[in-house]
N, C-alpha and C positions, 0 to 999 in steps of 0.2 A: 260397256267399259271402254271399247275402242273409240266410240263417238265422244265419250266424256274426256278421254285422254287428249283428243285433238280439238277440244273446244276452243283453245286459244287461237287456232288457225282461223276460225270463223270471225274472231275479232281482228285478225290481221289482214283481212282482204281489203284492197283498195280498188274501187271502181269495178267490182265483180258482181254479177247477179247472184242471187241467193242459190239458185239451182247449181251454178258452177261451184259455189262454196261447198255445198253438200257433196257434190261429186269429188271435189278435191279432198274433203275430209275422208271419204271412203277410200280413196286411193292411198292416202297417207297412213291408213291403218293396216297396210299389208305386211310390215315387218313382223318377225316372229314374236316379239314382245314389245311392251311399251318402252322398256329401258333401251332396247336395241335401236329403235328408230330415233330415240332421243340422242343417243351417243353418236349415231351416224350423222344426224343433222348438226350436232355440236362440232364434230370434226370438220365437216364440209364448210359450215358457216365460219368457223374459226379461220380456216385457210383462206376463205374469201375475204374476210376482214383484213388479214395480214397482207394479202395481195393488194388490197385497196390502199392500206397504209404505206406500203412500200412504193406504190406507183405514184401517189399524189400527196402523201402526207409526210409525217416524220418517220423515217425508217427505224429510228431508235425505239419507237413505241410499237410493241407487238403484243398480240392477244395470246396469252398462255392458258388462262382459265377464265372463261366467260363470266362465271358466277362471281368472281372477285374483281376482274379488270373493268367490267362495265359499270361498277359502282365506285371506282377510285377517283372520279372527277377529272381524269386525264384522257383515258382511252376513247370513250364515246365522243367527246368534243373533237379529238384529233381525227376520228373516223369520219364524222360529218363534214369537217373542213376538207378532208381529202376527197370526199365524194362531191362536194360543191365548192370548188375553188373560185377565186375571183375572176379567173380567165374565162369561165363559162358565161354564156349569155343568160342572164337571169332577169326576172321581172323586178319591178320597183319594190314590190313587197319583199322579195328575197334579199335584194340589196340592202334595204333598210334593216331587215332582221339580221343580216350578216354583220352590219356595223354595230348594232346593239349587242349582238352576241360577243363580238371581239372586245367591245368596250367593257362589258361586265364580267367577262371570263377571268377567273383568277388562276394565275400560273402557279403550278406546284402546290395544290391545296393540301393542307395538312390535317385540318380538323374535319370531323364527319359532317359538320354543317356546311363548310365550304365545298366539300366533295359533292354533297347532295345538291347544293346550289348550282355547281357547274353542270351536273347531270341534268337538272331542270332547264338550264339555259340551252343545253344541246337539244333537248327534246322540244323546246319551244322553236328553235331554229329548224328542226325537222318538220314541225307542223307548218312552218312558213312556206315549205315547198309543196303544200297541198296534201301531205300525208296525214291521215286521220289516225290519231292515237286514242283508242277507246279502251278504258280500263287498264292502261299502262302508264305508270308514273315513276317519278324519280325514286320513290321509296321502294318500288319493286326492284329497281336496279341495285339500290343500296343493300337490300336484303338478299340479293343473289337468286331471284326467282328465275330459274333456268328456262322454263317454258315461255314466260313472257319475254325474256331476253331473246330467245330464238324467234318468237313472233315479231319482235322489233327488227331484228336483222333481216327476216324474210321480207318485211315491208320495205326496207332499204334496198334490198336486192331487186324487188319488183319495180321500184321507182327509178333508181339510178342505173341499174344494170340491165334488167330485162326490158324496161321501157315499154310498158303495155300499149297495145294499139286499141282498136275498138272492141276487141274480144278479151277473154281472160287469158291468164298465163298458160294454162294447160292447152287450150284450143289454139292459141296463137303459136306456141312452140311446136305442137303436133302438126299444125298446118304447114309451118315452114319446113320442118323435117320431111314431111310427105312430098313437098315440092322438089327437094334437092336430091333425095335418095331414089334408087330404083323402085318401081311400083311393087315388085314382089316382096320387098322387105319393109314396106311402110309400117311404122309403129302404131299400135293401138292404145298404148299407155306409156307411162314413164317408169314402169316397174319390170314386169316380166319380159317385155319386148327388148330390153337392153341387157339382159343377163349374159348372153353369149358374146357380146362385144362386137357383133357384126355391124350394128348401126353406127357405132362410133367410128369404125373404119370406113364405112360408107360416107359419113360426113367429111372425113379428112380427104377422101378421094374426090368428093364433090367440090370441095374448095380448091384443091390442087390435083387435077386429074393425073392419074398414073402413079401417084404416091404409093398406094396399096392396091393390090389385086384382090378385090372383094370376092370374086368368083372362086379364088383358090382357098378361101378361108374355110375351116372346118368348124361347124357349130358345136361339135362335141368336145372342142378344146377351148372352152371359154377363158381359161386363165391366160393362154397364149394370146388370144385375140384382144383381150382387155389390156394386157401389158403392152402389146404392140400399139394399140390405139393411144393409150395414155402417154407413153414415151414419145411417140411420133408427134402428137399434138404439142407436147411441151418443147420439143426440139425445133420444130418447123414454124409453129405459130405462137410460141411463147405463152401457151395456155397453161395456167397453174394446175397441178395435179390435186384437184379437190377430192377425188375419190381414189380408193385403193382397190386392188383386185378382189380382196375378200369382202369389201363392202357390197359388191354386186350379187352376193349370194341371196340376200334379202334386201334389194335396193329400196332407198327412200326416194319418193317421187320429187320432193322439193329439192333435195340435193342433186338429183339427176337434171332437173330443170335448170338449176343454177349453173351446172357444169356445161350443159348444152348451149346455154345462152352465150358462153364465150365463143363457140363455133359460129353462132349467128352474127355476133359482132365482127368477127374476122371476115365473114362473107360480106357483110354490109360495107365494111371498110374497103375491101377489094372492089366491090361494085361501085362505090362512090368515086374511087380513084379512076375507074374505067370510064365513067360518064362525065367527068369534069370538063373535058375538052369539048364535048358536044353541047354542053349547056351554053357556052359562050356564043355559039352560032345560031341559037334559037331567036326568033323575032320577039320583040317586047310584047307583053300582054296588053290588052286594051285597058283603058282607064276603068277602074272598078265603079260599078253602079252604086248609087247610094243605098244603104242598108235600111231596112225597116226598123224603126225605133220602138216597135211594140214590145219586143222581148227585153230591150234595155229598160223600159219603164216597169215591166213586170218584175224583172230581177231587182230593180231598185226598191219597189214597194215591198217585195218579199223580204229583202234585207232589212228595211226599216221596221217592218212588223216583227221580225225575229229579234232585232236589237231592243225594241220596246218590251217584248216578252221576256227577254233575258233580264232587262232592268227590273221588271216587276217581280220576277222570281228571285232576283238578288235581294230586293227589299224585303220579301217575305222571309228569306233565309236569315237576313240580318235581324229582323224583328224577333224571329224564333230564338236565335242565339242570344239576343239581349234579354228576352223573357226568361230563358233558361238560366242565364247567369244571375239575374236578379233573384230568382227563386232560390238558387243555390246559396247566394250570399245571405238571404234572409234565414235560411235553414242553418247556415253556419253560425250566424249571430245567435240564434236561439240555442243551438247546441253549446256555444261558448258560455252563454248565460247559465244554462243548466249545469255545465261543468263547474262554473264558479259557485253556484248554489250548493252543488254536491260537495265541493271542497269546504265551504263554510259549515255545512252540516257535519261533515267528517271531523272538522276541528272541534265543533261543539261536543260531538260524541266522545272524542278523545278526552276533552276536558272532564266530561261527566264520568268517563271511565277512571280517570286519574282520581277524581273526588271519591268515587266509589272504592277505589283501592285504598285511599287514605282512611276512609271509614272502616273498611274491613280490617286494615292494619290496627287502627285504634281499638276496635272490638276484640281483635286477637290479643293485643297487649292487656286489655282489661280482663279478658278471660284467663290469661296466664296469671295475672295478679290474683284473681279470685281463686284460681286453683292453688296458688302458693299459700294464700290465706287459709283455705280449707285444710291444706296439708299441715300447716302450723297448728291449727286448732285440733286436728286429729292427733298430732304428736302430743299436745298438751293433755288431751283426754287420756292418751295412753300412759303418760307419766302419772296422772292422777290415779288411774286404775292400778298401776304398779305400786304406788304409795299405799293405796287402800289394801292391796294384797299383803304388803309387808306388815301393815297394822293388824290385819286379820291373823297373820302368822304370829305376831307378837301376842295377840289376845289368846291364841291357842297355847302359846308357850306359858302365858300366865295361868291359864286354866290347869295346865300340867303341873305348874309349880304349886297351884292350890291343892291339887290332888296329892302331889308328892309331899307337900309341907302343910298338912292339915293343922298342925299345931301352931303354925304361924299366922292363921287366918285373923285372929283378933288383932294382932299387931299390924297386919297389912291391910285391914279393912278400910282404914282411912285412906291409905295410899291407893287401894283399888277403887274406892269411891271417887277419889280425885282423878284417877286415870279414866274412869267411866265418864266423868264429866268432860274430860279432854276429848275422849272419843266421840261424845255426843256433839261437842263443838265442831270437831272435824267432819262429822256426818252432816251437820247443818251446812258447813262450808261446801262440802261435796254436793249437797242438794242445790245450793246456789250456783255452783259451777255447772251442774247439770242443766239448770234452768237457763243459764247464760248460753250454754252450748246449743240448747234447743232453739233459743231465740236467734242465735247466729245462724243455725241451720235454716230457720224460716226466712231470715234475711237473705241468705245465699240463694234459697229457692226463688224468692221474689226477684232478686237481681237476675237470676237465670231466666225467669219468665220475661223480664223487661228486655234482656239481651235477645231472647228468642223472638219476641215481637218486633224488635228492631231489625233482626235478620229477615223476618218474614216481610216486613215493609220494604226493605232493600231489594229482596227478591221480586216483589211485585213491581217496584219501580223498574228493575232491570227487565222484567218481562214486558212492561209497557213500552220501554225504549226499544226492545227487540221488535215489538209489533209495529212501532213507528218506523223503524228501519226497514221492516218488510214492506210497509206501505210505500216508503220512498223507493224501495227496489222495484216494486210493481209499477210505480210511476215511471221509473227509469226504463223498465222493460217496454212500457207502452210507448215512451218516446223513441226507444230503439226501433220498435216495430214501425213507428211513423217514419223514421229516417230510412228504414229499409224500403218502405213503400215509395217514399220520395226518390230514393235511388233507382228503384225499378222504373218509376215514371220518367226519370231523367234518361235512363238507358233506352226506354221506348221512344222518347222524343229524339234522342240522338240517332237511333236506328231509322226513325221516320225521316229525319232530315237527310241521312245518307241515302235512303231509298228514293226520296224526292230528288236529290242531286243526281243519282244514277238515272232515274226516269227522265230528268231534264236533259242529261247528256245524250241518252238514247233518242229522245224525241227530237233534239236539235240535230243529231247526226242523221236521223231518218228524214226529217223535213229538208235539211240541206241537200242530202243525196237525192231525194225526190224532186226537189226544185231544180237541181242540176240536170237530172235525167229528163224532166219535162222540157226545160229550156233547150237542152241539146237535141231532143226529138223534134221540137217545133222548128228549131233553127235548121236542122238537117232537111226537113220537109220543104222549107221555103228556099233554101240556098243550095240545094243539091246540084242544080244545073249551072249555078253561078259561082262555085267554090273558088275557081282560079281568079275570077274577076273581083272577088270580094276579100282577097287576102289582106289588103291594106286596112279595110274597114274592120275586119276581124281582129287585127292587131290592136287597133284603137279600143275595140270592145273589150279585149283581154286586159288592156291596161286599166280600163274603167272597172272591170270586175275585180282586178287585183286590188285596186284602192278600196272597193267595197269590202273585199275579203279581209283586208288589213284592218278596217274599222271593226268588222265582226270578230276578227281574232283578238283585237285589243279588248273588246267587250268580254270575250271568253277568257282572256288573260286576267282581267279584273275579277271575273267570276271565280277563276281558279285561285287567285290570291285570297279572295274572301273565303273560299272553301278551306284553304290552308290555315287561315286565321281561325276558322271554326274548329278545325282539327286541333290547332294549338290550344284553344280554349278547352276543348274536350280533354286533352292531355292534362291541362291544369286542373280540371275538375276531377280527373282520375287521381292526380296526386293528392288533392284535398281529400278525396275519398279514402286513400291509403292512410292519410293522417288521422281521419276519423276512425278508421279500423284500428290504428295503433292506440288511439285514445280509448276506444271501446275495450281493447285488450287490457289496458291499464285499469280501467274501471272494473273489469272482471277480476283482475288480481286484487284490487282493493276490496272487492266484495268477498273474495275468498279469505283475505286476511281478517276482515271483519267477522266472518263466520268462525274462523279459528279463535279469534279473541273472545267471541261470545261463548263458544264451547268451553274455552279455558276458564272463563268466569263462572259458568255453570258448574264445571268440575270443582273449582275452588269452593263455591257455595255448598256443594254437596259434601265435600270433605269437611268443611267447617261444621255443617249440620251433624255429620257423623261424629265428629270430635266432641261436639257439645252433648250429643246424646250419650256418648260413652262417659263423659265427665258427669253428667246428671245421674247416670246409672251408678257410677262409682260413689258419688255423694250419697245416693239413696242407700247403697249397701253399707257405707260407713255409718250413716245415721242409724240404720237397723242394727248394726253390730254394737254401736254405742248404747242403744236402748236395751239390747239384750244383756250387755255387760251391766248396765244400770239395774236391770231387774234382778240379775244374779246377786249383785251387791246388796240390793234391798232385801232379797230373800235371806241372804247370809246374816244381814243385820237383824232381821226379825227372828231368825233362829238363835 
């Protein structure tokens, strides 16, 4: 976990061997917790930035919160300008980069885009100084990635403040401290060796002898020793207090190296002031001998090969991006066509549903009319039965009268005969009405059968439409699965492109570093004995290398621009994917609404079938009652 927590330090090393990087990682994992060393470095590096801004930049700009300030588009540009002012002697590459940086830099950026653009310009200017930024970009600064921000500040400290020699930062600083302090207190590291404050006091005494009596210090009183060293260094040498006494309980090696580098700069300044007068009396050096052009041609060929390789990889990335965009556009057009087709089908289905509703409404009106007609006929039959009952009662009354008035039979015979004829006519009329009622009942049954067949046909049509809709839904699901597969393929292509870009950056960084190391080793072997005589020629060679690096950096800048365009296209594709997801959700809602409509229609059809069954049952009961009443009347008539 400690090695993983410090992985950014491995990316932040400049001109350091891998073994030294691993050693520095292990040394930086000594704090009690991951959060602790992060906060220690954050405090020390923040004070270092503010000291640099106050010394050579805009004093009104100060770093309060690294996670926010380094992405505001103002702090990082001000810091790099303070570290690399125009008064410093710089190569032509740095001078050209400075002019471009100041020309494109936007004052007081307000929008996030302008802030990110300013940060990107500052990081490009940093790279112009030969500082290699691997896996650190403007987006990391804008997002407030604290670990990468600390890694960037550490690289600035190494280049502009510590100023590495031929060895790494740890070995260089340990070697210098071992040279100036007494042998008995020489440090073994930048953590535990510095806890008691004795070494800080020894450095002060070495720079200005007699300032602190190191032999009188008590190592069991680290707080006193540390406070004495920090306050004395601040008062006498104007060294900023990057560390506090409590920070040394679990010291961070990078913070201690940064603080000790101030003592080394003060000592080098005093040494330079002491030998200035002696340099003027030295004889002039002989004319430098001509330098072998072998390494110059090797470097030139290597740079040309690397530029050609970058161009080829750039073309491959552009072709992949174009193919991906074309495929996505084709899929988008296909999906739009499917959406239009689905919309048309939905409109057709809605029209069919409206027509079905009209048919159901008409059938319902017809059923209501049939029910009203049946009810009217039943009422008529009931009136006829009541009339027949009254006539039967009258006949019984007549029979009683015949029994009561036997003497009047002869007189009333003709009248009774006439009444019997009238009753017979009424019976015949009743028979005809009964026959009419039976025919009406048969007609009603036939109409009910026709209505039932129509409902069955409508239900079959509705089921067929439902099956068609389910088939369309299955086609839509298949298309959705195809879109998901295409999306996964697009994500894999994007990841592959990102991986190829990362591999390209790593390979370029490794090849460039290896080429520099090989050229430096070969050059050191050949000109070790002629270093003083060849200073002029080395200066010309550095100018030439600077031009070549500028061309290589320009190619890398173009590649970075292409990578940003690819990222922008990827973002556009993600936005299109979100639109597709929104459309997919809308289709799901439409599907659910269609299912609800289908269920509602099925429920209405079931209710209609139940109502018709009840009506048919009631009609059958009424017909049965009517037949029963008719049989009773017939039996009474026969009696």
